[in-house]
N, C-alpha and C positions, 0 to 999 in steps of 0.2 A: 768412325769419329763424327759422322754427320749428326749424331744425336747431341753432341756438345757444341755444335756450330750455332752461334747466336742468331744467325739469319733463319735457321730452321725453326727455332723456338718462337720467333716473332711472326712467322707466317700466319698461324691461326689468329693471333691478335689483330693483325692487319686485315685479314678477311672478315673478322667479326666487326671491326670498325667500319670497313667499307660497306658491309651489309646494313649496318645500323644507319649509316649516312644515306644510303639509297632509300631505305624504308622511310626515313624522316622526310626526305625530299618528296617522295611519292605522296605521303600523307599530307604534306603542306600544299602540294599542287591540287590534290582532291579537295581540300578544305577551301582553297582559293576559288576553285571552280564552283563550289556550292555557294559561296558568298557572292560571286559575280551574278549567278542566276537569281539571287534575291535582291539585286539592286533595283532601285526605282520605287515609286509609290506602292504602298500596300493597301489592302482592303481596309476601308475606314478612314484613310487619310483624306484630308480636305485641302485643296489648293485654293487659296483665297486671293482675289484681286480686289483691292480697295484703296480709296484715297488715303487712309491712314497707314497703308503699307505700300508706298510707291516703289516701283521697280527701278533698279539702278540704270536701266536703259530702255529705249523703246524698241520693241520687237517688230520686225517687218514680216514675220511668218504668217502665212494664211494656210490653215490646215483644213482638210476635208474630213468630216466625221460622218459615219454611218449612223442611221437611226432605225431601229427595228420597225419594219412595217411602214416606213416613211421615206421620203426622198433624202438624199444626203444634204448636209448643210455645211457652212463654212465657219471656222473659228478664226477670225482676224484678230490676232493677239494684240495689235496696236489699239484696236477699238475696245477690246476687253480690258486692257490696261487702263484706258481712260474712263470707261463706263462702270467697271467693277463687276463682281459676280464671284461664284465659287463652283468648284467641281469636286464632287465626292466620289472617291473610288469605291465602287460597289462589288466588282468582281475582277479577278486577275487570272487570265488563262495560264496554262502551263505549256511547256515546250518552247521551241525556238521562236515561234511567232506569237508569244503570249499576249494576245490582245486584251485590252482593258474594257470593262463596261463601267461607265461613270455617269453620274447625274449632274447636269448643268442647271444652275439657277442664277439668273442675273438679267439685267435690262436689255443687253444687246450683244450679239456675237459677231455680226457683220452687217453690211448694208442690205436693205430691202429683201428680195426674194431668197437670198442665200442664208438669211438669219436663222439660227436654230430655235429661236423663241426664248421666252423667259423661263421655260421649264422643259428640259429635254433629257431623255436617256440616250447616251451616245456610245458608240464603239470606236475605240482609238488604238492606234498601234503604240508599241513601246517608245518609238521615236517621237511620236506626237506627244505622248505624256511627258517625255523629257523636255521637249520644247515648251510645253505649257508650264511645267514646274519652273523652268529656267526663267521664263518671262514673268512669273509671279515672284521671283526673287531667289529661286533655287530650292534644292532639297535640303532642308535644315531642320534641326530640332528646336532652334531658337524661336520662341513664340512671337518675336517681332517680325519674323520673315513671313513670306507669303504662303508657306505650307504649314498647316496645323496638323500635328500628329496626335493620335489618341493617347 
């Protein structure tokens, strides 16, 4: 009489629903992991600091940037917020330490000897890029914000 027991007939349906739920959860987690890996500026994005796009706060961050074939220089975000300039993302590495290569153009990045100059190719960490984008007004598609997207 086990064949007529309602619990026996429901077991395959319950197993099927449980399997579908697990597969959907795994798929969702994998999709989320791909999205997180893509967060941050992309190649071609321009982070703009300018008087027409003031930042909502003054940053106190001082970031050290590497320059290929040259000494390191400093990006003092408070000075950049006041003097203006832009950073174009030219290359974005892969992997957990996906360093960025970006081109700086602007009047001043810091005081005296640590200044990057008015035109410099820089290598920056993901954390540095986040700090720079935040100081410019955040990562937004809004054309009035400090980040211009292609």
